[in-house]
N, C-alpha and C positions, 0 to 999 in steps of 0.2 A: 209450432209444435214439431217435434222430431218424429218422422214417420218410421215405420218398421224397416224400410229399405236402408235408411240412413243408419239406424242402430246396427243393422246387420253388417254394413260396410265398416263402421267403427270397430265392431267386434273382430272382424276379419283383419283389419289393419293392426289392431293392438296385438292380436295373436301372432302375427308374423314378425313382430319386432322382438328380437332376442338380445337383451342387454348382456354384454359380457360381465361376468361377476368378478373376475380377478384382474383383468387387463386395464380397466379404467375405473376412475373414481366418479361416482355420480350421486346426486341427491335431488329431491324434489324441492321446489320453491313456491311458496304461496304468493298470491297476487299482492297481499298486504306487504310482504317483504320487498317486492319489486318497487312498490310505491314508496316505502320507507327509504329505499336506496336510490332515490331520485330517478326512478324509471330506468335504472341501469339494467341491461340485458346480457352483459358479458358473463360467461360462466365463472370466471375468476372472481367476480364480485360476490358470489355465493358459494365459494369453494368450501370443501369440508374442513380444511385447516382453519379457515376463519371461524367457522361455526364451532369448532372444537375450542379455539382460543376464547371465544365469547363465553362458552360454557365454563371454562376454567376461571375466567374473570368473575363470572356470576357466583362461583363457588368460593371466591376469596372472602376472607373474614372481614375485609375492610370495604367501606362504601366505594362505589365506582363514581368517578367524576370525569368530565371531558378534559382533555389535556389543555385546551384553550380556555380555561376558566381561572378565576382568581384563587380558587381553592388550592391550585397547584403552583401559584406564584407566576402565572403566565403573563408575559409582557407583549411579545410580538412574534410573528411567524411570517416570513416573506422570503423572496429570492430577488437578487439584483436584476436590474434591467438589461436587456440586450443592448450591446453597444459595439461600435466599430472598434476593433482591436488594432491599434497602431503599434505593433511590436517594434522594439528597438533593435537595431543592428549593432550599434556601439553602446556598450553597457558601462556605466560608471557607478560611483558610490551612492548616487541618489536614485538609481533605477530600482524599481520594485518588481519582485518576482510574481509571475502570474501562474496560478495553479488551476488545473481541471479538477473535476469531482473524483477522479481516481488518484491523482497525485496528492490530494489533500489527506489521504489516508496514510501516507508514508510517515514513519517516525521522525525522519529528518528530511523534509522535502528538498529536492534539488531542482529548482525550476529551470526550464530551458527557454522560457519566454519571459520577456521583461517589458515593462512600460515605463514611461517617464513619470516622475513624481507629480507633475502638473497635468497629467492626463485626466480627462473628464470622468473616466470610470473609477478613479481612485476612491472617491468618497462613497460611491454606491456599492463597490465590491470589496471594500476593506473589511477587516475583521476586528472584533473586540474580544478580549479574553472572557471565558465563561460562556461563549456562544456554542450551541450544539449545531453541527452541520450534518445534513442528510442528503445523500445523492437523490435527485428527483427524476432523472431520465437515463435511459439506457439500462445500466445496472442500478436498480432502485433499492433504496433502504440502507446503503452503507452509511455508517454513523461514525463521526469523530468529534473531538472536543477541542476547542480553541484554547491552547495554552500560550506560553511565551513564544515558542518556536513558530507556531502557525500564525500568530497575530502579526508577524512581519510581512505577510504576503497578501495578495489579492486572490480570491477564489471566484470562479466563474458563476454565471447565473444558473448553472446546472446543479447547484447546491442550495437547498432550503436552509435558511438561518432561523433557528429556534432560540429565542431569548427568554430565559426563565430567571426571574429575580431571586427565587428562593430554592435552594437545593437543586441546582442544575445537574449535579452529578447523579442524583436519584433518577431524574428524567432520562439522562443519557443511558444509564444502566438499564432502565426499563425498555428503551428503544433497541437495545442490543439483544434482548431476549427473543426466543422463538415466538412467544405469544404476540409481542408487538410487531415483529417482522411479518407474521401471518396477516395481521390487521392491515399493515401498510401495503402488502402485495395485493390484497383484495381491492385496493383503491386505484390500481394502475389502469390506464386507458391508452388507446392508440393502436393503430394497425401495423405500423412499421417500427417506430421508436416508441417504446412504452414510457409513460410519464405519470407522475403524481403531482398534485397541487397542494399548497399549504393547508387547504381545508381538510385534507386527509389526516393531518396531524392535529389540527384544531379540534376535530370531532372524534379523536381517538379516545377510547375509554382507558382509564388508568386507575388502579386502586389508590385511594387516598389514605396512605399509611400514616401512623403517628409520626410526629416530628422527630422523635428519638431515632426511629428506624431510618427515616429519610436522611437525617444527619449522618448516621453511621455509614450508609452507602455513599452519600455525597463526599464525605471526608476521604474515603478510600479512593474514589476517582480523582479527587483533587491531589492527593498524595501520589497517585499513579502518574498523572501528567506532570507533576512537579519533578518526579524522578526522571521522566523522559526528557524534560527540558534540561535538567542537570547533566544527564548523560550526553546530550548534544553539546553542552558547554564544555565538558571535559574533552570531547573529541576535537572541538575547536581549539582548545588549549594545546592538545597534543600536536595538532597540525601546525599551530603557530610556532611551537618549539622546533619542530622539524624544519620548517621553512626558514626560521631565523638562524638556526645552526648551520643550514646549508647556504645561507646568505643569498637566497634566491630573490631576484627582482620580481615585480608583478608580471604575470604572464603576458600582458599586453606589451610591456617593455621588452620582453624576450622575443616577441613576434617582430617588433620593430628592428631589433638587432639582427634577427635571422634574415630579414629582407632589406637590410640597410643599403645594400648595393643595388636594389631594384628600384627603378624609376616609375614608369607608368603602370606596369603590371607586376604581380608577384611571380617572378621567374627565377629559375635556378638550374644548375647543371649537376650531374652526378657521374661518377666514374663507372665504367663498365664492370670493374671488379667489385663495386658496391651494390650492384643491382639485386643480388640475392634472389634472382629468379622473379622479381617483382617489377612490373612496368608501370604501376599506378603512380601518378605524381604524388599522391598523399603519403605514400610509403617513404618517399625520399625527401620529404619536406625538411628544410634546414632547421626548423624549430627544434626538432628532436636532437640534432647534434648540439645545438646551443644549450638545451636543458642538461644533456649528459655532460657537457663540458663544465657547467657550473657545479653540478653535484659531485663530480669527481675531484674537485678542489678540496672539499671538506669531508668527504666520506669515501668509503670503499664501495665501488659500484659492482654489484653482482646481478647476474640474471636470476629471474624468479625461479627457474628450474634448477638452480644450483643446489647440490646436495647439502650445502651448508644451511640453506634456507628452508627448503621444503622436503617433506616426506614424499608427497605425490601431488600431481595436478591431474584431476580426473574430469574428462568429458565423457559422460555416459553415452552408450549407444542408444539409438532410438528403440523404444519398446512400446508395446500395446498397453494402453492404460485401462485397467479394470477397476472401475469405481464401485464403491459400496456406500451404504447408508451411513449417516453421521453416527459416530460412536463405534464404528467398526473399522478395521484396517488401520493404516497409518495416515497422518495428515500429509497432504501432498501440496507442495509449493511450486508454482510456476515462476517464470522470470518476473512477471508483473507483481507477484506477491512478496518477493524477498525483502523489499524495503518496508514492509509493514510488520509491526511487532506481533500482531495477532490477526492474520488476514480475515476480513469479514466474510469472504466467499470461499471458505475452506472446502477443499475436496478431500475425500478419503479413498486411499488406494488399497486394494487387496494385494497383499504381498505373497500369499501362498502359491501363486501361479508363477513366480519368478525364481530364477536360479539364485543361489547364495552369492555368486560372483556379482550379479547385477545389483542385488540388495546392498552389498558392500560398497558398490560404486555410487549408489544414489541415497544411501542413508547419511543424514547430516550428523556431524559431531560438534560438540561445543567448541567454539573458537575457530571453526572452519571459516575461511574467507570465501564468500560466494560471489561469483561474477557472471552476469548474464552474457551469453555468447551469441545471441541472434536478435534481430529486431532492434531494440534499444540496447546496443552493446555497451558494456562497461558500467552497468549498475553494480554497486559494491555493497556488501553487507557482511558483518561479522556475526556468526551464528550465536545467539544467546543460549543459555542453559536449557530453556524449555523447548528448544528445537531439537534436542538430542533425540536421535532416531526418527525424526520426521523425514520425509522423502522429498528430494528435489527433482525437478524434471530434467529431461535431456537438454533443455535450453539453458541450463545453469552449469558452469564450470566450478568444481569444488577444489579449493586449495587447502591441503592439509600441511601446515607448516611445522618446522621444528619447534620445540616447546616454547622458546622465548622470542620467536620472530613474528607471531601473528599480529602483534601490535604495530610493528614497523610496516609490514606488508599491507595491512588494512589502511593505515593512515596514509601511506604513499599512494596506493591505488585510488583511494577515495578523494585525494587532493586534485586540484585542477591540473597539476603538472603530470601526475600519474595518469589521469584520464587522457591527456594528450598523447602519452606514450602508448596507451592501449588503442587509442583512435587510429594511430599509425598502422596498426596491424590489421585493421578491418578490410575485408574483401567482400565482393558480391555486387551485382549490378542492380538487383531489385531488393532483396532482403540482405541487410548487412550481417556478416558472420565473422567469427573469430574462433580459432581452434585452440586446444590446450597447448599445442606446440608453440603457436604464435604468442599466446599469453606468457608462456615460459620464457620467451625471448625478451620480455619487458624487463628493464633494469630496475633494481631496487637499491637505494643508498643505505649503507650500513655504517654507522658512525664508529670511529676508532675508539672513542671513549665510551665505555660500557655505561657510564652514568647517564648519558643522553639516551641511549637505547632503553635503559631501564626506566627512565622517567616517562618516556612515551608509552612503554608497555604498561606501567602502573596506571597511567591515566586511562588507557583503553580498557584494561581489565576492570577498573572501577566503573567505567561507563557501561560496560556490558553487564556487570552485576546489577547496576541500577535498572537496566532495561528488563532484566529477569524479575526483579522485585516489582517493577511497574506492572508487568504481566500478571504476577501473582495477586497483586492488589485488585486489579480489575476483575480477575476471575473470582476472587473472594466476594466482591461487590455483587457480581451476577449470581453467585451461589446464595447469598443472603436474600437477594431479590426473589429468586425462584422459591426458596424454602420458606422465608418468613412473610413475604408479601403475597406471592402467587400460590403458595401452598403446594408446590410440585414435589 
């Protein structure tokens, strides 16, 4: 029995607790809810966003089922085993690229790690087309779909594989919505690195829409990823034309030629007149001279900062980032996001606090060539149409080319030869950096025959248009999901 002294103490305790009404989100949770949620006590498990999402689902006009059931065409949900990663130092045509859970989101992944085709992890970490991938640790809930491009690689155990036999595009689209994301994030656990398990997906509620709607959404996603794959194929074709016309040997052969006189170690000398104020060995590596020698035989060699090629090369100054809620401000892209067609973790920047000059420097325009300038230096992307007036961070150099040269610039800088030329310019002892001036010193081959230049430009323009269409198709699928299935 509770005595009067205890009641008085409880009353006093309750009265002195003053919950902030505006600064935090809070809600009450019943004991039955705790038991239903496997005795989870983390606040995130019972957050308001999850409760709101559940309410929206319950108001849907379609019956709710669990994602891991036959009603949705569910087959399997798992992640690969942890394995010792014996990465290769010498890469050949049989090597397989290995991607992390962030790299898998890139529209055209460019792996930096490779394993042998007979490595024990190949079978367990390989991918099949039609699989949905969800990042399960660190940044949770990023979603991508395995098409032809991604199926060539291995993806780490940090991605959950969701295999749905029927209408996987419908499930993929649902997982991209705010409703599904709120449910996923409520399942995370961990004190340092947050994680989710496959059960978080198997037990997720999803509206069981009619097959006609499922197919409509599914077909949009399949077409979207087919367009992405085709855009990558066209870029490969443009790169092939460029390399064949330049008669460039494989990069490994050029490296052998560059160091052909070196016996036990890769050593070389350089003239005092060629130092250019740089004392790093990497700046004077003879491979650069060999590449420039080959391309000068078949093309006119011009520096990127040549007035014939570029309008401007912009490295924005550092600026304070003032973020706003989704739907406000401008979409903000960091260096990590520029290789994604539609970044999963988009941020929105308020621009009313910035000068017109800064906005001009950081506002992206269609066909701008974007190059990361710090950290992972040399990531290259050609801005598609839907990025028009999005904002890039100060970690991204923006190249605004003359009208007909963005195809050449993008294709060359994105090639393994162009990357070597950019790599030469890197400086820094801890964090790698490159400046707009240094990038401007990178040479670009321009063919004497306009037919070659125009062929490359035509392929790149078509590839970029396909990426824009792919984005629009995915956005339409999400719109149909929100309007016709979730009733938002």
